[in-house]
mmCIF file as gemmi writes it, N, C-alpha and C atoms, coordinates in Angstrom:
data_model
loop_
_atom_site.group_PDB
_atom_site.id
_atom_site.type_symbol
_atom_site.label_atom_id
_atom_site.label_alt_id
_atom_site.label_comp_id
_atom_site.label_asym_id
_atom_site.label_entity_id
_atom_site.label_seq_id
_atom_site.pdbx_PDB_ins_code
_atom_site.Cartn_x
_atom_site.Cartn_y
_atom_site.Cartn_z
_atom_site.occupancy
_atom_site.B_iso_or_equiv
_atom_site.pdbx_formal_charge
_atom_site.auth_seq_id
_atom_site.auth_asym_id
_atom_site.pdbx_PDB_model_num
ATOM 1 N N . UNK Axp A 1 ? -41.471 -10.164 -60.381 1 0 ? 1 A 1
ATOM 2 C CA . UNK Axp A 1 ? -40.582 -9.527 -59.338 1 0 ? 1 A 1
ATOM 3 C C . UNK Axp A 1 ? -39.709 -8.409 -59.806 1 0 ? 1 A 1
ATOM 4 N N . UNK Axp A 2 ? -39.356 -8.455 -61.124 1 0 ? 2 A 1
ATOM 5 C CA . UNK Axp A 2 ? -38.495 -7.397 -61.674 1 0 ? 2 A 1
ATOM 6 C C . UNK Axp A 2 ? -39.233 -6.081 -61.775 1 0 ? 2 A 1
ATOM 7 N N . UNK Axp A 3 ? -40.593 -6.257 -62.098 1 0 ? 3 A 1
ATOM 8 C CA . UNK Axp A 3 ? -41.368 -5.129 -62.245 1 0 ? 3 A 1
ATOM 9 C C . UNK Axp A 3 ? -41.617 -4.293 -60.841 1 0 ? 3 A 1
ATOM 10 N N . UNK Axp A 4 ? -41.558 -5.09 -59.873 1 0 ? 4 A 1
ATOM 11 C CA . UNK Axp A 4 ? -41.719 -4.524 -58.5 1 0 ? 4 A 1
ATOM 12 C C . UNK Axp A 4 ? -40.45 -3.675 -58.096 1 0 ? 4 A 1
ATOM 13 N N . UNK Axp A 5 ? -39.384 -4.215 -58.474 1 0 ? 5 A 1
ATOM 14 C CA . UNK Axp A 5 ? -38 -3.506 -58.244 1 0 ? 5 A 1
ATOM 15 C C . UNK Axp A 5 ? -38.002 -2.356 -58.975 1 0 ? 5 A 1
ATOM 16 N N . UNK Axp A 6 ? -38.355 -2.321 -60.199 1 0 ? 6 A 1
ATOM 17 C CA . UNK Axp A 6 ? -38.365 -1.128 -61.068 1 0 ? 6 A 1
ATOM 18 C C . UNK Axp A 6 ? -39.359 -0.047 -60.535 1 0 ? 6 A 1
ATOM 19 N N . UNK Axp A 7 ? -40.575 -0.59 -59.957 1 0 ? 7 A 1
ATOM 20 C CA . UNK Axp A 7 ? -41.495 0.443 -59.457 1 0 ? 7 A 1
ATOM 21 C C . UNK Axp A 7 ? -40.912 0.953 -58.111 1 0 ? 7 A 1
ATOM 22 N N . UNK Axp A 8 ? -40.296 0.306 -57.353 1 0 ? 8 A 1
ATOM 23 C CA . UNK Axp A 8 ? -39.673 0.863 -56.142 1 0 ? 8 A 1
ATOM 24 C C . UNK Axp A 8 ? -38.518 1.724 -56.328 1 0 ? 8 A 1
ATOM 25 N N . UNK Axp A 9 ? -37.653 1.401 -57.252 1 0 ? 9 A 1
ATOM 26 C CA . UNK Axp A 9 ? -36.593 2.252 -57.568 1 0 ? 9 A 1
ATOM 27 C C . UNK Axp A 9 ? -37.202 3.589 -58.253 1 0 ? 9 A 1
ATOM 28 N N . UNK Axp A 10 ? -38.23 3.541 -59.096 1 0 ? 10 A 1
ATOM 29 C CA . UNK Axp A 10 ? -38.797 4.719 -59.733 1 0 ? 10 A 1
ATOM 30 C C . UNK Axp A 10 ? -39.367 5.592 -58.534 1 0 ? 10 A 1
ATOM 31 N N . UNK Axp A 11 ? -40.006 4.979 -57.583 1 0 ? 11 A 1
ATOM 32 C CA . UNK Axp A 11 ? -40.608 5.726 -56.457 1 0 ? 11 A 1
ATOM 33 C C . UNK Axp A 11 ? -39.575 6.504 -55.709 1 0 ? 11 A 1
ATOM 34 N N . UNK Axp A 12 ? -38.557 5.736 -55.363 1 0 ? 12 A 1
ATOM 35 C CA . UNK Axp A 12 ? -37.41 6.416 -54.648 1 0 ? 12 A 1
ATOM 36 C C . UNK Axp A 12 ? -36.813 7.546 -55.367 1 0 ? 12 A 1
ATOM 37 N N . UNK Axp A 13 ? -36.583 7.494 -56.611 1 0 ? 13 A 1
ATOM 38 C CA . UNK Axp A 13 ? -36.095 8.417 -57.623 1 0 ? 13 A 1
ATOM 39 C C . UNK Axp A 13 ? -37.014 9.676 -57.364 1 0 ? 13 A 1
ATOM 40 N N . UNK Axp A 14 ? -38.364 9.51 -57.683 1 0 ? 14 A 1
ATOM 41 C CA . UNK Axp A 14 ? -39.242 10.574 -57.565 1 0 ? 14 A 1
ATOM 42 C C . UNK Axp A 14 ? -39.198 11.296 -56.117 1 0 ? 14 A 1
ATOM 43 N N . UNK Axp A 15 ? -39.166 10.555 -55.1 1 0 ? 15 A 1
ATOM 44 C CA . UNK Axp A 15 ? -39.077 11.043 -53.823 1 0 ? 15 A 1
ATOM 45 C C . UNK Axp A 15 ? -37.784 11.995 -53.7 1 0 ? 15 A 1
ATOM 46 N N . UNK Axp A 16 ? -36.746 11.444 -54.108 1 0 ? 16 A 1
ATOM 47 C CA . UNK Axp A 16 ? -35.488 12.25 -54.033 1 0 ? 16 A 1
ATOM 48 C C . UNK Axp A 16 ? -35.57 13.427 -54.78 1 0 ? 16 A 1
ATOM 49 N N . UNK Axp A 17 ? -36.002 13.449 -56.073 1 0 ? 17 A 1
ATOM 50 C CA . UNK Axp A 17 ? -36.118 14.593 -56.913 1 0 ? 17 A 1
ATOM 51 C C . UNK Axp A 17 ? -36.993 15.576 -56.251 1 0 ? 17 A 1
ATOM 52 N N . UNK Axp A 18 ? -38.062 15.172 -55.772 1 0 ? 18 A 1
ATOM 53 C CA . UNK Axp A 18 ? -39.052 16.08 -55.083 1 0 ? 18 A 1
ATOM 54 C C . UNK Axp A 18 ? -38.352 16.798 -53.768 1 0 ? 18 A 1
ATOM 55 N N . UNK Axp A 19 ? -37.674 16.04 -53.024 1 0 ? 19 A 1
ATOM 56 C CA . UNK Axp A 19 ? -36.99 16.553 -51.889 1 0 ? 19 A 1
ATOM 57 C C . UNK Axp A 19 ? -35.863 17.485 -52.323 1 0 ? 19 A 1
ATOM 58 N N . UNK Axp A 20 ? -35.053 17.197 -53.237 1 0 ? 20 A 1
ATOM 59 C CA . UNK Axp A 20 ? -34.12 18.212 -53.716 1 0 ? 20 A 1
ATOM 60 C C . UNK Axp A 20 ? -34.609 19.478 -54.258 1 0 ? 20 A 1
ATOM 61 N N . UNK Axp A 21 ? -35.805 19.339 -55.094 1 0 ? 21 A 1
ATOM 62 C CA . UNK Axp A 21 ? -36.366 20.567 -55.597 1 0 ? 21 A 1
ATOM 63 C C . UNK Axp A 21 ? -36.903 21.44 -54.494 1 0 ? 21 A 1
ATOM 64 N N . UNK Axp A 22 ? -37.461 20.834 -53.438 1 0 ? 22 A 1
ATOM 65 C CA . UNK Axp A 22 ? -38.008 21.652 -52.27 1 0 ? 22 A 1
ATOM 66 C C . UNK Axp A 22 ? -36.841 22.206 -51.529 1 0 ? 22 A 1
ATOM 67 N N . UNK Axp A 23 ? -35.69 21.643 -51.363 1 0 ? 23 A 1
ATOM 68 C CA . UNK Axp A 23 ? -34.621 22.145 -50.698 1 0 ? 23 A 1
ATOM 69 C C . UNK Axp A 23 ? -33.951 23.366 -51.597 1 0 ? 23 A 1
ATOM 70 N N . UNK Axp A 24 ? -34.046 23.122 -52.94 1 0 ? 24 A 1
ATOM 71 C CA . UNK Axp A 24 ? -33.506 24.222 -53.674 1 0 ? 24 A 1
ATOM 72 C C . UNK Axp A 24 ? -34.312 25.5 -53.598 1 0 ? 24 A 1
ATOM 73 N N . UNK Axp A 25 ? -35.703 25.448 -53.501 1 0 ? 25 A 1
ATOM 74 C CA . UNK Axp A 25 ? -36.579 26.508 -53.229 1 0 ? 25 A 1
ATOM 75 C C . UNK Axp A 25 ? -36.244 27.091 -51.885 1 0 ? 25 A 1
ATOM 76 N N . UNK Axp A 26 ? -36.013 26.401 -50.924 1 0 ? 26 A 1
ATOM 77 C CA . UNK Axp A 26 ? -35.708 26.868 -49.629 1 0 ? 26 A 1
ATOM 78 C C . UNK Axp A 26 ? -34.264 27.784 -49.572 1 0 ? 26 A 1
ATOM 79 N N . UNK Axp A 27 ? -33.388 27.121 -50.399 1 0 ? 27 A 1
ATOM 80 C CA . UNK Axp A 27 ? -31.987 27.769 -50.394 1 0 ? 27 A 1
ATOM 81 C C . UNK Axp A 27 ? -32.12 29.075 -51.1 1 0 ? 27 A 1
ATOM 82 N N . UNK Axp A 28 ? -32.92 29.098 -52.255 1 0 ? 28 A 1
ATOM 83 C CA . UNK Axp A 28 ? -33.216 30.331 -52.923 1 0 ? 28 A 1
ATOM 84 C C . UNK Axp A 28 ? -33.847 31.37 -52.265 1 0 ? 28 A 1
ATOM 85 N N . UNK Axp A 29 ? -34.843 30.982 -51.557 1 0 ? 29 A 1
ATOM 86 C CA . UNK Axp A 29 ? -35.593 31.946 -50.637 1 0 ? 29 A 1
ATOM 87 C C . UNK Axp A 29 ? -34.727 32.353 -49.426 1 0 ? 29 A 1
ATOM 88 N N . UNK Axp A 30 ? -33.951 31.687 -48.904 1 0 ? 30 A 1
ATOM 89 C CA . UNK Axp A 30 ? -33.079 32.077 -47.784 1 0 ? 30 A 1
ATOM 90 C C . UNK Axp A 30 ? -31.971 33.054 -48.459 1 0 ? 30 A 1
ATOM 91 N N . UNK Axp A 31 ? -31.423 32.756 -49.584 1 0 ? 31 A 1
ATOM 92 C CA . UNK Axp A 31 ? -30.529 33.813 -50.237 1 0 ? 31 A 1
ATOM 93 C C . UNK Axp A 31 ? -31.12 35.137 -50.535 1 0 ? 31 A 1
ATOM 94 N N . UNK Axp A 32 ? -32.359 35.067 -51.028 1 0 ? 32 A 1
ATOM 95 C CA . UNK Axp A 32 ? -33.197 36.267 -51.26 1 0 ? 32 A 1
ATOM 96 C C . UNK Axp A 32 ? -33.501 37.098 -50.034 1 0 ? 32 A 1
ATOM 97 N N . UNK Axp A 33 ? -33.83 36.424 -48.848 1 0 ? 33 A 1
ATOM 98 C CA . UNK Axp A 33 ? -34.121 37.083 -47.647 1 0 ? 33 A 1
ATOM 99 C C . UNK Axp A 33 ? -32.772 37.738 -47.169 1 0 ? 33 A 1
ATOM 100 N N . UNK Axp A 34 ? -31.708 36.968 -47.191 1 0 ? 34 A 1
ATOM 101 C CA . UNK Axp A 34 ? -30.505 37.505 -46.728 1 0 ? 34 A 1
ATOM 102 C C . UNK Axp A 34 ? -29.974 38.596 -47.463 1 0 ? 34 A 1
ATOM 103 N N . UNK Axp A 35 ? -30.094 38.563 -48.844 1 0 ? 35 A 1
ATOM 104 C CA . UNK Axp A 35 ? -29.652 39.731 -49.732 1 0 ? 35 A 1
ATOM 105 C C . UNK Axp A 35 ? -30.501 40.885 -49.293 1 0 ? 35 A 1
ATOM 106 N N . UNK Axp A 36 ? -31.811 40.88 -49.168 1 0 ? 36 A 1
ATOM 107 C CA . UNK Axp A 36 ? -32.649 41.898 -48.918 1 0 ? 36 A 1
ATOM 108 C C . UNK Axp A 36 ? -32.32 42.428 -47.553 1 0 ? 36 A 1
ATOM 109 N N . UNK Axp A 37 ? -32.061 41.695 -46.516 1 0 ? 37 A 1
ATOM 110 C CA . UNK Axp A 37 ? -31.564 42.146 -45.232 1 0 ? 37 A 1
ATOM 111 C C . UNK Axp A 37 ? -30.277 42.966 -45.337 1 0 ? 37 A 1
ATOM 112 N N . UNK Axp A 38 ? -29.322 42.457 -45.965 1 0 ? 38 A 1
ATOM 113 C CA . UNK Axp A 38 ? -28.087 43.071 -46.133 1 0 ? 38 A 1
ATOM 114 C C . UNK Axp A 38 ? -28.113 44.384 -46.812 1 0 ? 38 A 1
ATOM 115 N N . UNK Axp A 39 ? -29 44.457 -47.839 1 0 ? 39 A 1
ATOM 116 C CA . UNK Axp A 39 ? -29.108 45.581 -48.652 1 0 ? 39 A 1
ATOM 117 C C . UNK Axp A 39 ? -29.795 46.751 -47.716 1 0 ? 39 A 1
ATOM 118 N N . UNK Axp A 40 ? -30.902 46.273 -46.959 1 0 ? 40 A 1
ATOM 119 C CA . UNK Axp A 40 ? -31.547 47.257 -46.02 1 0 ? 40 A 1
ATOM 120 C C . UNK Axp A 40 ? -30.678 47.764 -45.016 1 0 ? 40 A 1
ATOM 121 N N . UNK Axp A 41 ? -29.749 46.966 -44.618 1 0 ? 41 A 1
ATOM 122 C CA . UNK Axp A 41 ? -28.77 47.425 -43.548 1 0 ? 41 A 1
ATOM 123 C C . UNK Axp A 41 ? -27.81 48.396 -44.029 1 0 ? 41 A 1
ATOM 124 N N . UNK Axp A 42 ? -27.685 48.463 -45.307 1 0 ? 42 A 1
ATOM 125 C CA . UNK Axp A 42 ? -26.667 49.321 -45.93 1 0 ? 42 A 1
ATOM 126 C C . UNK Axp A 42 ? -27.394 50.625 -46.467 1 0 ? 42 A 1
ATOM 127 N N . UNK Axp A 43 ? -28.721 50.644 -46.24 1 0 ? 43 A 1
ATOM 128 C CA . UNK Axp A 43 ? -29.523 51.899 -46.583 1 0 ? 43 A 1
ATOM 129 C C . UNK Axp A 43 ? -30.334 51.775 -47.815 1 0 ? 43 A 1
ATOM 130 N N . UNK Axp A 44 ? -30.388 50.627 -48.398 1 0 ? 44 A 1
ATOM 131 C CA . UNK Axp A 44 ? -31.242 50.558 -49.59 1 0 ? 44 A 1
ATOM 132 C C . UNK Axp A 44 ? -32.649 50.371 -49.132 1 0 ? 44 A 1
ATOM 133 N N . UNK Axp A 45 ? -33.677 50.759 -49.94 1 0 ? 45 A 1
ATOM 134 C CA . UNK Axp A 45 ? -34.965 50.656 -49.497 1 0 ? 45 A 1
ATOM 135 C C . UNK Axp A 45 ? -35.792 50.095 -50.655 1 0 ? 45 A 1
ATOM 136 N N . UNK Axp A 46 ? -36.973 49.732 -50.422 1 0 ? 46 A 1
ATOM 137 C CA . UNK Axp A 46 ? -37.951 49.49 -51.49 1 0 ? 46 A 1
ATOM 138 C C . UNK Axp A 46 ? -39.031 50.493 -51.81 1 0 ? 46 A 1
ATOM 139 N N . UNK Axp A 47 ? -39.192 50.838 -52.902 1 0 ? 47 A 1
ATOM 140 C CA . UNK Axp A 47 ? -40.207 51.904 -53.252 1 0 ? 47 A 1
ATOM 141 C C . UNK Axp A 47 ? -41.251 51.322 -54.147 1 0 ? 47 A 1
ATOM 142 N N . UNK Axp A 48 ? -42.454 51.502 -53.843 1 0 ? 48 A 1
ATOM 143 C CA . UNK Axp A 48 ? -43.513 50.911 -54.737 1 0 ? 48 A 1
ATOM 144 C C . UNK Axp A 48 ? -43.645 51.675 -56.054 1 0 ? 48 A 1
ATOM 145 N N . UNK Axp A 49 ? -43.575 50.98 -57.084 1 0 ? 49 A 1
ATOM 146 C CA . UNK Axp A 49 ? -43.852 51.68 -58.377 1 0 ? 49 A 1
ATOM 147 C C . UNK Axp A 49 ? -45.195 52.212 -58.671 1 0 ? 49 A 1
ATOM 148 N N . UNK Axp A 50 ? -46.268 51.949 -57.882 1 0 ? 50 A 1
ATOM 149 C CA . UNK Axp A 50 ? -47.496 52.324 -58.062 1 0 ? 50 A 1
ATOM 150 C C . UNK Axp A 50 ? -47.647 53.614 -57.129 1 0 ? 50 A 1
ATOM 151 N N . UNK Axp A 51 ? -48.107 54.743 -57.913 1 0 ? 51 A 1
ATOM 152 C CA . UNK Axp A 51 ? -48.301 56.021 -57.148 1 0 ? 51 A 1
ATOM 153 C C . UNK Axp A 51 ? -49.757 56.4 -57.402 1 0 ? 51 A 1
ATOM 154 N N . UNK Axp A 52 ? -50.265 57.271 -56.373 1 0 ? 52 A 1
ATOM 155 C CA . UNK Axp A 52 ? -51.659 57.706 -56.587 1 0 ? 52 A 1
ATOM 156 C C . UNK Axp A 52 ? -51.693 59.29 -56.396 1 0 ? 52 A 1
ATOM 157 N N . UNK Axp A 53 ? -52.117 60.043 -57.284 1 0 ? 53 A 1
ATOM 158 C CA . UNK Axp A 53 ? -52.207 61.502 -57.037 1 0 ? 53 A 1
ATOM 159 C C . UNK Axp A 53 ? -53.534 62.035 -57.003 1 0 ? 53 A 1
């Protein structure tokens, strides 16, 4: 019975860690998108470093 409790607690911990890491990625992506939008609104642009002559 004790082994089952440990397995269940371990599973819950893994699910919570996975959920938090996914949320972290979403937050970082949202911050990056917002920063890019605000920079473009102020006149900054993106230029490709690859050129062809």
